N, C-alpha and C positions, 0 to 999 in steps of 0.2 A: 504494500500500500504506500501511497505517497503522502508527503506532508510539505506544505508550503507556508512560508512566513511572509507577512506584509508589514508595512509600517504601522506604528502605534499599537503593536501587540496583536495584530490580526493573525490568526492561524487557520489554515484550511487543511483538512485531512480527508483522504479518500478512505471510506469505511464501508463495512457491510452491516446493515441494520435490518433485521427481519428478512433476511435473504435477499435484500435489495442493495445494490451499490449506490452510495450517496456521498456527497461532500458535506462534511460537518464544518461549520464556520464558528469559530470562537474568538473571543477578544480578551486579552489580558489587561486588567486595570488594577493598579496598585497591588500587584502580586496575586491577584485573584483572577481565575479564568471563568468567563461568563459565556454561555452558549448563545449565539446569535440566531442559529437556525440550521436547517438541513436543505440541501439542494439536490435535485435529481439530475440537473445538467449544469454545465459550466456557464451557460447563458444566465442562469438564475443568480449567480454570485453577486451581480451588481445590486440586487435588491437588498443585500446585506452589507452594502458599503465597501465591497471588494473591487479593486481595480486590478485586473489581470496583469497589466503591465508592471505593477509594483511587486508582484509575488516572486519569491525566490525559493527554489526547491531546497529542502533540507538535505545536504549531502551526507549526513551521518546515517541516513537510512539506505544509501545505495548498496552497502555491503550485506544487507540482511537478505 
């Protein structure tokens, strides 16, 4: 699964939930992680304040 970080604590993760592939959007604020929502497609990320051009893939997961 992939994981991407954005500015201001945005985290996007590719997950499986109830046998469905989804993107989970979270936001770190003052050391706490808050769920913004789930997306079925990349196009939906904009609804959660995510700019695809600002996302950076987490290289630490490449070796898993």
